[in-house]
C-alpha angles and dihedrals in degrees: 000000000000125000089216114133119223113218115231116248113261117246111211125198124213117300114262090242090056091049092047089049090055093047094048093044090051090053091050093049093046090046092239080129100043123210111281093018116146110247119199126193091220094053094048092046091054093044094051096035095234135112125273097251097071089044090054091048091049093048090049090053091048090051092049088050089056096254 
């Protein structure tokens, strides 16, 4: 028998951009972000406690989804 260790498989959670997408979409649906509201990357990043890059990705996806 070998002494070789087998590394456990990594379990990855949702990407931050996917999580940010869901959070922003939830705010849009619940009207926490009302129609016509100004949305800033900085403000959302602070609110969600994540960096600006996943916020930008999420907003880009929302735009491409027609939101």
